[in-house]
N, C-alpha and C positions, 0 to 999 in steps of 0.2 A: 269354974269358968273356963271357956275355951276362947283363945285369942286367935283371930284370923286376919290376915296371914302374917307370919313372923317377919317377912321382908318388906311389908307394906309400910308407908309412912303413917298409916292410920292403924289404930288398935280398935278392933271390933270384938267386944265380949258378948257372950250370950249365956243364958242360964244352962246349967248342966242337966237339970231335971225338968224344968218347965218348957214353955214354948221355945222352939228353936227354928230360926229361919232356914229355908232350903235354897233352891235355885232361883225362885221367882224374883227376889230383889235384883239379882244380877241381870236377869232377862229384861225386867222392866226398865232398869237404869240404862241398859244398852239400847232399848227400843225407843225411848222418848228422844225427841229433838228439843234442844234448848239453845238459848242465846245468852250472852253476857247480860247481866242486869235482870234476868228473869226472877219473878217472885213465884215460889213453888209452895203448894200445900200438900203435905203428906198425911193422909188419913189412916190412922192405925199404924203408927211408926214402929211399934215393937221396941226393939233395942236401938233403933235409930239407924239401921243399916242402909236404908234407901237414901236418906239425906246425905250420909257419909259418902256413898257411892256417887251420888249426883254431884257433890262438890269436888270429887276427884275428876269427874268428867268435865265439869265447867266450874272453876273456882269462883267466878264472879256472879254468884246467884245468892238469893236469900231464901231460906226454907223455914216454913212454919210446920212443925211436926207435932201431931196430936196423938196422945195415947191414953186410953181409959184405965188400963191396969197399972196400979202403982208400982209393982215390982218391975215391970218392963219400962215404965217411964223413968224410974230411978236409974236403970241400966242405960237407957238412952242418954240421960244427962251425963252419966259417967263417961260414956263413949265420946260424946260431943266434947266434953271438957278435956279428956285425954288427947283428943285429936286437935285441940286448940281451935275449934270451930264455933265456939259459943257466940261469936259475933255475927256469924252467918246463918246459924241454925238456932231457931227458937223452939224449945220443947215446951209443950203445954200439956199438963195433966188434967184430963177431963173427958167427959162423954161428948163425942162429936155432935150429938143431937142438941146438946146444950151450949157447946162452944161455938158452933157454926154461926148462930144468930148474933154473936158478939163480935164477929170479924167483919171487917169493912167489905161491903159489896163491891164487886167488879175490881178486886185488887190483886188477883192472882192470874199469872200467865199460864200456869200449869197446875192441875191437880193430879195426884197419883196415889194409887192405893193397891196394896197386896192384901185384899180384904178377906174376911171369913168367907169361905167358899161353899160351905154346906148349909142348906136350910135346916132349921131346928128339927124338922120332922124326918130328916133323912140321915142315914149312916149312924154309926155307933158314936155316941157322945163320950169323949174322953173323960175319965174320972178325975184327971188333973184339971182344975178349974182354969188355970192360965192357958193351957192348951185348948180346952173346950171353947173358951171365949174367942180365942184367936182363929179357931177353925170353923165353928158353927155360928150362925147368925143370931146369937143370943142377945147381943147389945147393938149390933149394927147390921143392917140389911143392904142389899144392892140398891133397892129403891130409895132408902134414906141417904145413902152416899150420893146418889145422883141428884136427888131433890135438893139437898143442902149444899152440894158443891156448885151446882149450876149458877146460883145468884152470886157466888163468890168469884167466879171466873170473869175476866174481862171479855168483851165481845171479841170473838175470834180466838179466845183462850182454849186450851186443850185439856182433856182428861185422858188418863191412861190407866187401865185395869188389867188384872189377870184373873181368869176364872177357868174352871174345867169346861170342856166342850158341851156337856149336857145342859149348861146354862147359857149357851150361845144365843138362841132365839130370844129368851127372856132378856138378856143383857142388851141386845141390839134394840129390842122394842122399848125397853125402859129408857135407854139413852135418847131415843127419838122423842119420847114423851116429854123430856125436859130440854128439848132442843139442843141436845149434845149429839150431833150427827156423826155416825161412824165414818172415819176417813181412812183408817189403816187397820188391817187384821192379819195376825200371824199365828199359825198353829205350831205348837212345840211337841215333838215326838221323842220318846226315849231312845228309839233306834229307827232305822229306815224300814224295818218290818213291823213296827208297832203303831197302833192307833195313837192319835193325838191325846195328850194328857192335859194340856193347858192351851188356852189361847190368850194372846195379848191383843187388846183393842185400844185404839185411840179415837177420840171423838172431838169435834170442834164445835164450840158454842155459836149457834146462830147461823152457821154456814152449812150448805148442803153439798159437800163435795162427792165425787164418785168414791166409793170405798174400794181401796186397793188391797187385794189379798196377796200378801207377800209370800215369797218362797218359804216352805216349811223349814223349821230349824230342827236338826237332829242332835240330840245331846251325846249319845254314845255311838262310837264306831264299832265297839265290841264290848264285852263284859268288863274289860280292864282298861279301856282308854276312851277319852272324849274325842269327838270329831274335831277337825281343825277349826271350824267356826266357834265351837264352844270353848276351845282352848284360847282362841283370840279374844273372846269376851272376857274370860277370866284374866288373861294377860293385860287387857286394857284397864283393869282395876287393880293391877299388881297382885292379883290373887293367883298364887302359884300352885295350889293344890286343892283338890275337890274334897267334899265331905261325904262320908259314907251315908249320912242321913239323906242326901239327895236321892240316891238310887233307891234306898229302902222305902222312903216315904212317898215318892211320887212315881218312880220309874221302874220299881220292882213289883211291889205289891199294890201299887195304886195309891190314890189320895187318902190321907188321914187314917 
């Protein structure tokens, strides 16, 4: 197990061999706006990293975190319990397609997901099942996330997602299909010379705002150091060191 970070009031463990989160949870948690009292839905929580980061950002929220893979769900429960946040974060083990209909409609202010980003027919499928399910749309697709999240959001509630740019048009179109209208968009680049590797998008249920394209975020200043903005994001979550996996998986050789 790897514990991140040692100086943080929270302990976040992840599997040594299975799926390991990278930079997206930090980017998403930094990207979203929240208020005290918000009810948040995290779809595909993995080891629970996004709920833990969100509660660092705004302690007075409640999070429902859903994870289909038992190994990751067990790890999420362990992380939540070790952080003494079991009263604010409820972890549910189950398939979102089956769990969503059991949740109260129009009960969430925010839905967030760092979802599987590859379609089943694209890219190399990882032989490790935990990684494959987390990275490919084997059990959860973009369309199903949006279709099932929309009824759960309050009117004016928001959804935030991270995907690679090649799925931008599809994502924006699908969001509008379910009346989750894009309101903010930000592209993430490995460096100032590199093409975007990720985009972050926020949509609002039932409202049609102008979509603001925010300034791009650059992760690396050079091969050995983060940009000041990326450092500030990590610092805001008491994250004092980066992971080699971040550069290797997304900003060196590309996604997955």
